[in-house]
N, C-alpha and C positions, 0 to 999 in steps of 0.2 A: 402579604396579610395587611388588612386595613389598619392604619394607626392614626389616632387623633391627638393633636398637640394638647398637652395637659393645660396650657393656659386657656385654650379655647374651651376645653372641657369645664374648667373652673367657671368660666364666663357663662356657659350654657346652664350649668347647675344652678347658679345664682338666679338667672333669668327664670328658669323653670320653677324654682321655689317661690319667687316673687309672684309670678302669675297664679300659681296654685293658691297661695295665701289670699290674694285678692279675690280670686274666683269664689272661694268658700265664703269670704266676707260678704261679697255681693249677694251670694245665694242666701246666706243667713238673714241679711237685712232686706231681702226681696227687692234689690236694686238692680237696674240694668247694668250690664258689664260696660265699663268706661275705659276703652283702650287708650285714650289720650292721657288719662291720669296714670294708668299703669306704666305706660312707656316713659312718661315724665319722671316718675319715681325711679324706674330702672336706670334711666340716663343719669340722673343726679347721683344715684348710688355708685354707678360705675366710675363716673368722673371723680367722685370723692375718694373711692378706693384706689384709683390710679394715682391720684396726687399723694395720698397718705402712705400707700403701701407699694408705690412704684409700678407694680404690674399685677397680673393675675396668676403669677407663677408660684404662688405660695405652696410649699410642700406640706400638705396636711399631715403627712406621716411624721413630720418634725415639729408640727405646730404645738405650742404650749397653751395653757389655760389663758395666759395673758393675751396671746394672739387671738384666741377665740373670742374673748370678751371685747377686745378692741374692734375686731371685725364686726361683731354683733352690734355694737353701738353705732358704727358707721352705716350698717345695713338698715337699721330700724329708724334712724334719725329722719330720713326723708318722709316716713309715714306721718310724723308729727308736723314737719315743716309744711306739708301739703294738707294738713287736717281740714282747714277751711274749705278746701275744694271737694272733700269727701262728703258731699251732700250736706255740708254744714254741721256734721256730727263728729265730735272728738272721739266718741266711743267707737265709731267706725274705724278710725285710724288705730285706736288701741287694740281692737279686735284683730285687724290685719297684721299689726306688728307682733302681737302675741302668737298668732298662727305661724307667721314667718319664723319667729324665734324658735318655736317648738319644732318645726320640721327641719330647720337649720341645725339645731342641737342634735336631733335624732340622727340626721345624716352624718354629722361630725362624729358622734359616738359610734355609730355603726361602722363607719370607715375605720376609725381607730381600732375597733375590735376585730373586724373581719380581715382588714387589709394590712394592718400593722402587726397585731398580735398573732394572727393565724396565717399570714401569708408565707411565713417561713416554714418549710417542711423539715428543717433541721431537728433532729431528735434531741431532746433535752437530756444530755448525758452527764453534765457537770452540776453538782449541787453546790451552790455558792451562798456564802454569808457575807454581807457587807457591814463593816464596822464604820459607823458614821451615817446617821439618818438626815444629814443636812443636804444642802444643794448638790454637793458633789456625789454623795451616795444616791440621791434620787435620780440624778442624771445618768449615773452608771446603770441603775436598775432599768431605766428606760432603754438604754443602749443595748442591754443584755437581752431584751425581749425577743428579737428575731435571731438569736444565736443559740448555741448549744448549752448556754449557761442558764440554769434555773435558780433564781434568787429565792432562798427558803426563808431567811430572816434578815432583819437589820439588827445590829447591836449598837447601843448608844449609852453613854454615861449620863445623859440628861434625864433626870428622874421624872421631869414633867411629861416627857413623851413616851416613857417606858410603859408598855402595856397597850399602847395604841397601835395603829397599823397604817401603812401606805400602800394603796392599791391592793389591799387584802393581804399584805405581807406584814407580819407582826414585828414590832420593835421590842427587843428584849434587853435586859441588863446582862452584863457578863455572868453574873451569878445564876440568873434564870437559864441562860443558854447552857452553862456548864452542868446544870442539873439534868439536862436531857441525856447527857452521857454518850451522845452519838458523835461519829467522826464524819466530816464532810470533805468534799474535794478541794475547795478553795475558799480562803479568807481574803477579802480585799479590804485593806485599810484605806478608807476614802476620807481622810481628814488632811487636806493640803497644808493646813496651818499647824499640824501636830508638832510638838516638841520632841526632841530625842528621848526625853523621859517618858512621854506619852507612848511613843512607838515601842520602846522597850517594855513598858508595862503590858501593852496589848499582846506583844509577841510572846513574852514569857508566860502570861496567863493562859493564852489560847492555843499555843503552837501544837499541843498534844491532840487537839481536836480536829486538825486539818492536815491533809496530805501536802498542800501547797499554800504559801502565803505570798500575796502580791501587794503592792503599795502604789498609790498615786504619787507623782513627784510633787515638789513644792509648788505653791500657788503661782509663783512667777513663771515656772516652766509650763504649767497647765494652760495659762492664758494664751500661750502661743498656738494652741490647737484646740478647736471647739469640741472634738471628740475625745472624751476622757478615756474610753476603753482602749483606744490605740496607744495610750501613754502608760498603761499599766506595766509594771516591771516586777520581777521577782525581788523580794525584800533582800537586802544585802547587809553585810556587816557595816558598810558605810552608813546605811540608814539607821542602824542601831547605835552608832557612835557619833553621828553628826551633831554639832553644837547649835547651829543656826542662831547666832547672837541676835537679840531683839533690838539692840541699840546701835546697829550699824547705820552710820550717817553717810549715805552716799553723796549727798550734796556737799558735805564737808570735804570728802575725798576729791570730788570733782573740782572744787575751788582750789585745792592744793595742787592738782596735777595739770589742769587744763592750760593749754598754750605754753607749757614749760618744756625745756630741753632736759630730758631725763637720761642719766647714764646708769645702767644696771650691770653690775659685775656678776659673774656666775649666771648669766642670763639664760643659759641653756639647761640649767638644772631644774629640779622639781619646784623649788621656791622661786628661783629667778625667772623661769619661763612663765609661771602664773602671774608674777608681778608685771612682767612685760605685757601680758594679755590685758591685765587690769589697767595699766597705764595707757594703753592704746584705747581701751573702752572709755576711759575717763578724759580723753581728749588731749593727750600730750602732743606738743608741737613736733617734737623729734625724739626718737628713741635710739640711744647709742647702746647697742647690746655687746657686751664684752664677755668672752669666754675663751678658755684655752683649748676646749674640746671642739674639733672641727665638726664632728657629726652633730653634737648638741646645738652648736651655733647655727649650723645649716637647718636643722629641724625647726627651731623656733622662728628663724627668719623666713623660711618657706611657709610656715603656718600663718604667720602674721601678714605676709605678702602685701607690704605697704611701702609707699614712697618715703614715709617718715622713719622707716627702720633702717639703721646703718649698722651692719655687723662688723665687729672688730675682733679678730682672732689674736688675743694677747693673753699673757699671764700677768696677774697683778703683782707677781714677785719681781718683775723687771721694771724698776723705777723709771729708767730712761724711756723705754717703749711706752709705758702707760702714761707718762707725762706728755708725750706727743699727742695722745688722744685727748687729754684734758685741755691742752693748749689749743688744739684745732677746733674742738666743739664747744668748749666752755660751758659745761652742763650747769643748769640751775639747781637740779636735784640729783644727788648721787645715792643710789640704793645698793649697798654692798652685801650681796648674797653669796659671793664666792668663798668657799671654805671646804676643807676636808672635814667630814662629819662622822665617818664610820669609826666607831670607838676602837674595835680590835685592830683595824688597819693602821690607824694613827699610833696605837701602842707599839706596833711593829715597825713603824717608820717615823720615829720621833722628830728627827731633824726636818723631814719634809713637812710634817704637821706644823712645826714651829715656823718654818719659812713661809708656808702658804697662808696659814691662819694669822699669825702675828705680823710678820713683815708685810704680807700682802695688804692687810688691813691698815697698818701704819702708813704704807705708801699712798693708799687711796685717801685716807684722812688728811695727810700732809698736802696732797695735791688739790683736794677739795678746798682747803684753806687758802693755798697759794693762788688758785684761780677763782677764788671768791664765789664758790657755789653757795646758794642760799641755805641748803639743807643737806646734811649727810645722815643717812639712815643705816645703822649697822644691824644686820640680822644676827641675833644671838640665840642662845639655847638654854633650856632648863638645866642642862648638864654643866653650866658654868656656876651653878649654885653649890657651894661646898663640894667641889669636884672630887671625883675618885679616879679620874682618868686624864691622860694627857690632852685629849681633844677638848674636854670641858675646861681644863686649866688654861689652854691657849685662848679659848673664847673669853674666859674671865679676864685675862690680861688685855684682850682687845677692848672689853668694857671699861677697864681702868684707864686705858689710853684715851678712849672716847670721852670719858668723863672729866679728865684732868688736863687735856691739851689746851694750850692757849690759842683760841680761835681768832684772835685779833679783831673780834666783833664782826667778822666777815661771815662766818658759817655757823649755823645752829646744828650741833651734832647730837643725835639721839641714838639709843640702842633699843631694840625691841626683842624681848625674850619670850619664847614659847616652847612647847614640848613637841612631841612627834606629830607629823602630819600624815594623814591616811593616804596610802598608795605611793608615797615618795620612794625614790630609788633606794634600795637597801633597807627599807622598813620591813616589819614582820609580816604584814598582810600579803604583799606579793610573794614572799617566801612561803607562807602557809598555803597560798593558792597553788603554787607550784608543787608543793609536797602532796597536796590533796589530789591533784591531777595525776601524779605518779603512783597514787595508791597508798601514800603514807610511808612511815609514820610522820606525824608533826612533831618537830623537836622544839621543846620549850626549855629555857635554861634553868628555871627554878619554879616550883609550885606557887611561891608567894610573890614573884616579881610583878610589879605594876608599872604602868606608864600612862602619861597624859596623851590624849589624842584630839586632833581637830582636822577637819577637811582642809585641803590645800587652798581652795578659793576663799573660804571663810578666814583662814589665818592671814592670807595675803591682803585681803580687804581691811582687816583689823590692823595690820602692819601700817598700811597707808593712812588709816584713820589716826592711829597713834602718832605717826610722824607729823601729821598735819597740825596737831595741837602742841607739839614739842617746842620749847623755847631754847633748848640747848642744855646738855649735861644730864638729861634724864635717861634712866633705863626703864622703859615701859614693859609691863608684864601683862600678857594676854590671859584672860580667864579661860582655862582649859577644862573647867568642870571638875568632875570627880575622876581620880585615877582609875584605870581599868586593869584588872588582873589579866595578865597575858594568857593564862591557862583558860580563863573564861572566854576570852576572845577566840582561842583555838577551838573550844567546844562549840561555840556559836557557828564558827565557820564550817565545822564538820556537820552540824545539824542542817545548815543552809544548803550544803552540798548534796544532802541526801545519802551520803556514803558513811553510814554509822559504823561500819566495820573498821574505819581508820582509827588507829591508836595514837596516844600522845606519849612521847618519851621525854624524860628530863636529861639534859646533857651537861648541866652545871654552868655556873656563871663564867662568862668570858673575861679575859684580862681587862681591868679597868671598869667593869660593869658593876652597878650597885642594884639593890633590890627595888629601890624606889627613887624617883626624881623629885626635886623640889623646884618651886618657882619663886618663892619668897625667902629672903634671908632673915628678916626679923619683923616684929610686929609694928614697926614704925613706918612701914610702907604706906604711901598715901593714895587716896582715891582720886580719880579724875571725874569730869562730867559724864563719863561713860562707865557703866557698871562693868563692862567687859575689859576695861583697861585700868591697870594700877601702876603707880610709879614707885620704883624701889628706892630705898634710902641711898643717898650718895655716899661714895667711899672716896676719901681724899688720899692722894698718893702724889708725892712730889714728882713733877713731870721730868725734871732733869735726872733724878735718880732712876725713874722708870726707863728712860732712854738708855741710861748706862747699864741697867740690869738686862735690858733686851740685847744690847751689844755683847755683854758677857755670856748671855744664854746661848748665843750663836756659836761661840768658840770654846766654851767650857766642856770638860769631859763628862762630868756628872750633871746631866741636864735635869734629871728628876729632882736633885737636891736644889738646883737653882730655881726651878719652877716652884718648889715648896717655899723658898725664900721670898719670892715675889708674891705668891698666893699662899699665905700661912694656913688657910683652911683646907688646902689640897691634901687629901688623905688617900694616897695611892693604893688602889686595890689590885693586887696581882692575882687573886682568886686561884 
């Protein structure tokens, strides 16, 4: 079958339109046809287009109004440049350019309609509503044209554009849309810059009107791919809970990490592995990844796959072994993420929790000071605030040690405290997903229990940002937003799964668990230059006494009583 190259076709179309517009102009003005002038204009036009647009391979099916206007300007300019040669009449050039622009526009619109809108024989089986009538929403509507999706409405909160239309598609407010009372197949939330609060508001108000809800990812992710429709994904619980801090200062983080030797303990865990990724991204010179889990250490090392990564399979509890690592690599920054964090497991294994969390942290801090690391960053938890469990109390003792140790002016030691991270090992979200896959029920400990949540990448970036501004002795607190009721989280996950038959059962609070977590101890906590980061008030504790108390804690029989002595606010909940 005969096939003509599209570049040649574009070339021939422009030549034909130019000759046609000239021929009519010569005819109207009763002038003899001048091939020299016509060919001169064509040559000048093609050379200009070749220089400005690189070639004649423009895909008109993807062309925008901007492309059309720019091309039109380039195409009609030669008419006026050669106006003196058109029998000395400017009106001759004006008439020729108007004729050309008319037929060029007509061809452009005809092609758009017949070959773009109607070329697809796909039956429109999905009724779609796009939330967001901005650039992202308009581009999605354009990409949906040759597909099975039929865009019925745009919804937008901007009152200025409500009631108007885009390509014949009306823009409605949420209220006007809900008045229709109909159910549609798909809602697409097309606002890449939307906050978690915005997404929650749209989801909660409109979910009953749609069978399915999808969302565009963040703007940073969208820019990686020109086709928006390929990046649509089902809305997830992470989308509803994500914080997306607006004061994230990546330049500050890069200045902190770049060209530094960074040692990360617990590097294979949920937090440690993401911090490892971030440190590589921000230009660390060398990454010393320490973890006692062979599989976790292998996984993150294999993922990063870089010459700057050095895996070290060690436990932070063995001072002699971990000292060899500090002595050999002399890290400039130490990020201590190694810890036992599962509340019920630590309640059942108190000595191991004390040994790993307290002694492991103490070892790393002492060695960071001995080998003159510039900065030591302790990853802490909201459970360290007025703790009701052993795990939270051990982390509070780590904070006390970090705040009160004599650093000999060598090392700046800071702690960063935050709540639950979405999707971490042992968190409720993977557990709920597993229970849903098995057909339920979802087990929630108490109808009133609440927790703070943040995405792992966002939490880790804020950890590095907080560490970068620390001068030593601070406990930084990350803004986790509003606490989330776990039962509401469970209900949302059931709705998103589409399996509404799944039930929720209450199983009672576990040992050491409390109904709500706290991030601040008192009202004297201070702000930093970043709204997402606060500094907790310092707590003084004689370091010699603290060292002695820790030694006694390891050997005493009643470890709960000793923990209460060190941390008076520890209110042990046996539930």
